[in-house]
Structures are given as C-alpha cells and as structure tokens.
C-alpha positions in Angstrom: 0.0 0.0 0.0 1.2 3.5 -0.8 1.0 5.7 2.3 -0.8 9.0 1.8 1.2 10.9 4.4 -0.8 14.1 3.8 -3.7 12.5 5.7 -2.1 9.8 7.7 0.3 12.1 9.5 -2.7 14.2 10.7 -4.7 11.2 11.8 -1.7 9.8 13.7 -1.8 12.8 16.0 -5.3 11.8 17.1 -4.8 8.0 17.7 -6.1 7.1 21.2 -7.4 10.7 21.6 -11.1 10.9 22.9 -12.4 12.3 19.6 -14.1 10.5 16.6 -11.9 10.7 13.5 -14.3 11.6 10.6 -12.8 11.1 7.2 -14.9 12.7 4.4 -14.6 12.9 0.7 -15.9 11.7 -2.7 -16.4 8.0 -3.3 -13.2 6.3 -4.6 -11.0 9.1 -3.5 -9.1 6.8 -1.2 -10.9 6.9 2.1 -11.1 3.1 2.4 -7.4 2.8 1.8 -6.7 5.4 4.5 -8.7 3.3 6.9 -6.6 0.3 6.0 -3.4 2.4 6.5 -4.7 3.3 9.9 -5.3 -0.4 10.7 -1.7 -1.1 9.6 -0.5 1.7 11.8 -2.3 0.3 14.8 -0.8 -3.1 14.2 2.6 -1.6 14.0 2.0 0.0 17.4 1.3 -3.4 18.9 -2.5 -3.4 18.8 -3.9 -6.9 18.4 -5.7 -7.5 15.2 -8.6 -8.9 17.2 -9.1 -5.5 18.8 -9.5 -3.8 15.4 -13.1 -4.0 14.2 -13.4 -3.0 10.5 -16.7 -2.8 8.7 -17.3 -1.6 5.1 -21.0 -0.9 4.7 -20.7 -1.1 0.9 -20.1 -4.8 1.4 -23.1 -7.2 1.5 -21.3 -9.0 4.2 -22.4 -6.3 6.6 -25.7 -5.3 5.1 -27.6 -6.4 8.2 -25.7 -3.9 10.3 -27.1 -0.8 8.6 -29.6 -0.3 11.4 -28.0 1.5 14.3 -29.3 -0.7 17.1 -28.1 -3.9 15.3 -24.7 -2.3 14.6 -24.4 -1.3 18.3 -25.3 -4.8 19.5 -22.9 -6.4 17.1 -19.9 -4.3 18.2 -20.9 -4.3 21.9 -21.0 -8.1 21.9 -17.8 -8.4 20.0 -15.9 -6.0 22.3 -17.0 -7.9 25.4 -14.8 -10.9 24.3 -11.7 -8.6 24.0 -9.1 -7.3 26.4 -8.1 -3.7 26.2 -9.2 -0.8 24.0 -11.3 -1.6 20.9 -10.5 0.2 17.6 -13.6 0.7 15.6 -13.2 1.5 11.8 -16.5 2.1 9.9 -16.4 2.7 6.2 -19.2 4.7 4.4 -21.1 5.3 7.7 -23.8 7.2 6.0 -25.3 3.9 4.9 -26.4 3.4 8.6 -29.5 5.2 9.5 -29.1 7.2 12.7 -25.4 6.3 12.8 -24.7 9.1 15.3 -26.7 7.4 18.0 -24.5 4.2 17.7 -21.3 6.2 17.7 -22.4 8.2 20.7 -23.2 5.0 22.6 -19.9 3.4 21.7 -18.1 6.5 23.2 -20.2 6.2 26.4 -20.2 2.5 26.9 -16.9 1.2 25.5 -13.2 1.8 25.9 -12.7 2.6 22.2 -11.1 4.7 19.5 -13.4 5.4 16.5 -12.6 6.1 12.9 -15.4 6.6 10.3 -15.6 7.6 6.7 -18.5 9.2 4.7 -19.2 10.4 1.2 -21.6 13.2 1.8 -20.8 16.7 2.9 -24.0 16.7 5.1 -22.6 13.9 7.2 -21.9 16.3 10.1 -24.5 18.9 9.5 -27.6 17.0 10.4 -29.5 17.6 13.6 -28.4 14.2 14.9 -24.8 15.1 14.5 -25.2 17.1 17.7 -24.7 13.7 19.4 -21.0 13.9 18.7 -20.7 17.7 18.5 -17.4 18.9 19.9 -16.1 15.3 20.1 -14.8 14.8 16.5 -12.2 16.0 14.1 -12.8 16.0 10.3 -10.2 15.1 7.8 -11.2 15.9 4.3 -9.7 13.6 1.6 -9.2 14.7 -2.0 -8.2 12.8 -5.1 -4.4 12.5 -5.5 -2.3 15.6 -5.6 0.2 15.8 -8.5 2.9 14.7 -6.1 0.9 11.7 -5.0 0.0 10.9 -8.6 3.7 10.6 -9.5 4.3 8.4 -6.5 1.4 6.1 -7.5 2.6 6.0 -11.2 6.1 5.1 -10.2 5.0 2.2 -8.1 2.5 1.0 -10.7 4.9 1.2 -13.6 8.5 1.3 -12.2 10.1 0.3 -15.5 8.7 3.4 -17.3 9.7 6.5 -15.4 8.5 9.7 -17.1 9.5 13.3 -16.7 7.4 15.6 -14.5 6.0 17.2 -17.6 4.9 13.9 -19.0 3.3 12.9 -15.7 1.6 16.3 -15.6 0.1 15.7 -19.1 -1.4 12.4 -17.8 -2.6 14.2 -14.6 -4.4 16.8 -16.7 -6.1 14.2 -18.8 -6.9 11.5 -16.2 -7.4 13.4 -12.9 -6.4 12.0 -9.5 -8.6 9.1 -8.5 -6.2 6.4 -7.2 -8.0 3.6 -9.1 -7.0 4.9 -12.5 -3.5 3.6 -11.9 -4.8 0.0 -12.4 -5.5 0.6 -16.1 -2.0 1.0 -17.5 -2.9 4.7 -18.4 -5.0 3.5 -21.4 -7.2 6.4 -22.1 -10.2 4.3 -23.2 -10.1 2.1 -20.2 -9.4 5.0 -17.7 -12.4 7.0 -19.1 -14.7 3.9 -18.9 -13.7 3.4 -15.3 -14.2 7.1 -14.5 -17.6 7.2 -16.3 -18.8 4.2 -14.2 -17.7 5.8 -11.0 -19.4 9.0 -12.0 -22.6 7.2 -12.7 -22.4 5.4 -9.4 -21.9 8.6 -7.4 -24.7 10.3 -9.3 -27.1 7.5 -8.5 -26.2 6.8 -4.9 -25.2 10.2 -3.6 -27.2 12.6 -5.7 -30.3 11.1 -7.3 -31.3 8.6 -4.6 -30.3 10.7 -1.6 -32.2 13.8 -2.8 -35.2 12.0 -4.4 -34.4 13.6 -7.8 -36.9 12.3 -10.5 -35.7 14.1 -13.6 -32.2 12.6 -13.9 -31.9 13.6 -17.5 -32.3 17.3 -16.5 -29.8 16.9 -13.7 -27.2 15.5 -16.2 -27.8 18.5 -18.5 -26.9 20.8 -15.6 -23.8 18.8 -14.8 -22.6 18.8 -18.4 -23.2 22.6 -18.5 -20.9 23.0 -15.4 -18.3 20.6 -16.9 -18.2 22.8 -20.0 -17.8 26.0 -18.0 -15.0 25.3 -15.5 -13.5 28.5 -14.2 -16.3 30.7 -15.7 -18.4 32.9 -13.4 -22.1 32.2 -13.7 -25.3 32.0 -11.7 -28.4 29.9 -11.5 -29.9 32.3 -14.0 -27.2 31.3 -16.6 -28.1 27.7 -16.0 -31.8 28.3 -16.2 -31.4 30.3 -19.4 -29.3 27.6 -20.9 -31.9 25.0 -20.2 -34.6 27.2 -21.6 -32.7 27.5 -24.8 -32.8 23.7 -25.0 -36.6 23.6 -24.5 -36.4 22.7 -20.8 -37.7 24.9 -17.9 -36.3 24.9 -14.4 -36.6 27.5 -11.7 -33.5 29.1 -10.3 -34.3 27.7 -6.8 -34.4 24.2 -8.2 -31.1 24.8 -10.0 -29.5 25.8 -6.7 -30.9 22.8 -5.0 -29.4 20.5 -7.7 -26.0 22.3 -7.5 -26.1 21.9 -3.7 -26.8 18.2 -4.1 -23.8 17.8 -6.4 -21.6 19.7 -4.0 -22.7 17.6 -1.1 -21.7 14.5 -3.1 -18.2 16.1 -3.7 -18.6 16.2 -7.5 -18.1 20.0 -7.6 -17.1 22.8 -5.3 -18.5 26.4 -5.2 -16.1 29.3 -4.9 -17.5 32.7 -3.9 -16.2 36.1 -5.0 -14.6 38.4 -2.5 -14.5 42.2 -2.9 -10.9 43.0 -1.9 -11.6 46.7 -1.6 -14.9 46.4 0.2 -13.7 43.4 2.3 -16.9 41.4 1.8 -18.1 38.2 0.1 -20.3 38.8 -2.9 -23.6 36.9 -3.3 -23.6 36.4 -7.0 -21.5 35.1 -10.0 -19.6 32.4 -8.2 -17.4 29.8 -9.9 -17.6 26.0 -9.8 -14.7 23.7 -9.9 -14.7 19.9 -10.1 -13.3 17.6 -7.4 -11.8 15.5 -10.1 -11.1 16.6 -13.7 -11.2 13.0 -14.9 -15.0 13.0 -14.7 -15.3 16.0 -17.1 -13.0 14.4 -19.7 -14.7 11.0 -19.4 -18.0 12.7 -20.3 -17.0 15.4 -22.7 -13.5 14.4 -23.9 -10.2 16.1 -23.2 -10.0 19.4 -25.1 -6.5 21.0 -25.1 -8.0 24.4 -26.0 -9.7 24.5 -22.5 -6.5 24.0 -20.7 -6.7 27.4 -18.8 -9.8 26.2 -17.0 -8.1 22.8 -16.2 -5.1 24.5 -14.7 -7.2 26.7 -12.5 -9.1 23.6 -11.3 -5.9 21.8 -10.4 -4.5 24.9 -8.5 -7.8 25.3 -6.7 -7.8 21.7 -5.4 -4.1 22.0 -4.3 -5.0 25.1 -2.2 -7.8 23.1 -0.5 -5.3 20.3 0.2 -3.1 22.9 1.9 -6.0 23.9 4.1 -6.6 27.3 2.5 -10.1 28.8 2.4 -10.4 29.9 -1.2 -12.2 32.8 -2.9 -12.1 34.6 -6.2 -10.8 38.1 -5.8 -12.6 41.2 -7.2 -10.7 44.5 -7.3 -12.8 47.2 -9.0 -13.1 45.7 -12.5 -10.2 43.3 -12.2 -10.3 39.7 -11.1 -7.7 37.7 -9.1 -8.1 34.0 -9.7 -7.6 32.9 -6.1 -7.3 34.4 -2.7 -6.1 31.7 -0.2 -6.6 32.4 3.5 -5.1 30.2 6.2 -5.4 31.5 9.7 -4.1 35.0 9.6 -2.1 34.6 6.4 -3.1 35.1 2.8 -1.8 34.5 -0.7 -2.9 35.7 -4.1 -2.7 33.7 -7.3 -3.2 34.2 -11.0 -3.2 31.1 -13.2 -2.6 31.2 -16.9 -1.5 28.8 -19.5 1.4 30.7 -21.1 2.7 34.3 -20.8 3.0 34.4 -24.5 3.1 38.1 -25.0 3.7 41.4 -23.2 0.0 42.0 -23.2 -0.7 38.7 -21.5 2.0 39.3 -18.9 0.5 42.8 -18.2 -3.0 41.3 -17.9 -1.9 38.7 -15.4 0.4 40.9 -13.3 -1.5 44.1 -13.2 -4.4 43.1 -10.9 -1.8 41.8 -8.3 0.2 45.1 -8.5 -2.9 47.0 -7.4 -3.2 45.0 -4.2 -1.7 47.1 -1.4 -0.9 44.5 1.3 2.3 42.5 1.6 1.1 39.0 1.4 2.7 36.7 -1.2 1.5 37.1 -4.8 2.1 34.6 -7.6 1.5 34.2 -11.3 1.5 30.5 -12.1 2.0 29.4 -15.7 3.3 26.5 -17.8 6.1 28.5 -19.3 9.4 26.6 -19.1 11.3 29.4 -17.5 13.2 29.9 -14.3 11.3 31.5 -11.4 11.4 35.3 -11.5 10.0 38.3 -9.7 8.3 41.5 -11.0 7.5 44.2 -8.4 7.4 41.5 -5.7 5.1 39.2 -7.7 6.6 35.8 -8.2 6.3 34.0 -11.6 6.4 30.3 -10.9 5.9 27.2 -13.0 2.7 25.4 -12.1 4.4 22.1 -11.8 7.0 23.5 -9.4 4.2 25.0 -7.3 2.4 21.7 -7.1 5.6 19.8 -6.1 6.9 22.3 -3.6 7.3 21.2 0.0 4.9 22.7 2.6 3.8 22.0 6.1 0.6 19.9 6.0 -0.3 20.1 9.6 
C-alpha cells in the first residue's frame, strides 16, 4: 500500500485521543485505503488484530448492520470478548440510518477509539450530529495531488519513469482518483472506469439521496458545469441555458441541484470576495470539479480548454493545503484565487502561457494593485526559471504543485 502521508500524519496525532476521527470525501478518492493504512499503523503500534473492528457498509457481508441498534449490539457483543481498548473503523457510515446514535453510545459504553468515513458533505451537519458535536475532528480527503500521482505512477509502472512534464500531461487528462493507476494509463479504459464511478456517485449520492426524479435534466446541468469550468455564472445562466434547450427549471431548483452535487463532492462552489470592500459577494460564483477526470470522461479532453483545467488543479491544491479559497474582485479586475489560512493570505493568478507582453500585463496588473504585503504569484506552464516582478513571483505550475509545505 502507498502511504498517503498528507492525511495519515494528521490522523496519527489523534490516535487514542477521545475524539471521533471523521474522514470525508468523494467515493473512490481513497478513504477506504486510508482506513486500511490506519489499521496497519495500529498493528505496528502493537495493537492486536482482534481489537480492530473494521466494517465496510458497501459490502453485502455487513448489510444487516445498517440499522444503528443492530450495529451497536454487534460491536458491543464483539468487544466484550476482547481485552483492552477496541478500535472501531467504519467505512461509508452514511449507509447506517441514525449512525450518530450508535457512535455516541460506543463512546459512552466502550473503551474505544473510533474512525469513520463518509461520502456526503451533510454527514456532520444534520440535527443528529449534535450527538457527537465537539467530540470529533474532520479530515477531508481529496483525489491524488500531483505529487501523489507521481508516487502512484512510479509504483504501478516502475520500469517506465517519465519526466514531471509527462506525468503532468497524464494528470491533466486523467485526474487524480487512485483507481486509474490500475488501467495502465490506457485512455479508453481509464475513461470507462471514471464514467462508471461518476454514474455510481450520481445514483447513490445525488439522485437517490435527494429524491431527484428528472435525472436527464440533472445531467444537463452537470454537463453545462463541466463545460464551464472556471467561468463565473449564476443559477440564471443555467436556467437560461436549459430554456434554450426547451427545458424549464426555476433558479431555486437549479441551486438545489447544485447543492446536491456539492454535497456529493462532485463539484465545489467558490464565492467572489471584494478586496476593496472586504466582503463576500452573493452572485456570480465559480464552480470547480473535485476531479477533472469526470469531465474528460463525459466530454472528452480538449486542449483548448487547458486554462480552466489549470485553474481547477491549483484550486484543489490550495484546498489540500487547508486554505479557504475565494475569487478576488478588485474594481473591474479579477484575481483567480485568494487563499486564506489562519491570519495569512496569498494571491494567485493562473494562466497557460505568458506568450506576449499583453498577456503578462493582464496577469500581473491586478496583483500590482493589491496594497498589502502577502505573497503574490503568477503560475503558468512557461518553461522558464522563477522570476520576480515588483514583488510578484512567476512560478511554473508544476514547481508550485511539487513544492514542500507544512501539511499540519
């Protein structure tokens, strides 16, 4: 197993601490593997395998345990035969109705350490989640970073080591779901795999969970978003687009569909922030995908759209680094990303190539107008050494993605 230290190192700090470790993220993004890595870590610490109770609720083997009282009884009875602390690892916990009641009871009645995963952003926002309020920490898992992608590729195909640029071309086309590395980087096979996962997430986590009846209309909305990565738009844009295709849908329903997609971690909403007015703006947000591979599996990879793909990749990397991300508005200018982490900020412009003086001026000028002293970057694919213009750093996107940073 390839260790995903970005997440494992954080979880290690909370082993045997009296909080539930809640690991959230899109299906097939690697949460189950992280649970197995935790199990391996516990064994290496000397914990008996009998004291580690692992249940994957996607397996029919445990289908009878998806009622919280039955789950509680099963683990309670199993723990009574064991000596010492019990380590409870529950995969895809949202399949258990009223799961919070069972978790709360484990914490009250057992000497235990609990780790759970879930594939819905509403997992901890329900009224029932108050049962474990203040007694959990959330670890958000994303598809592979570019650095992780290279690690996986080298293990999967050690006899064919590529340059970072060649790996990045793959990363642009295939995205970061760990499972793609099982298909020998064959485009047809990878896209078939991604298409099947996409359909599964859509059915389980969007359509069924939200009782959506018009699936065809939902898919039209998704494809519209896939085709507009990095563009500002509103529910009115989507509603007008559907009207042009002979379909009618209210703005409120559009927002409900978008929220359902966000809760399933298919997409992420980014609000605009008025730098001068120091306020979030209510309209014209952007949407980025949690994994670009889905977009290419459904619409094909289009090199002419690379600017949007690059923005999407940088956005996800900022989230992995724990930044809160907004789009910046400064009078009539736009800054692609403002990243905020505690009391620190950074500003980033993303572009494909700085091919002319006009392009360079367009990308650098908004950053020059920002009066604070936080770091400012222009990231591009130009194969040039890093340089600095008026305190603004031009860096190659690949170098930015591979740089070391503190993940805690």
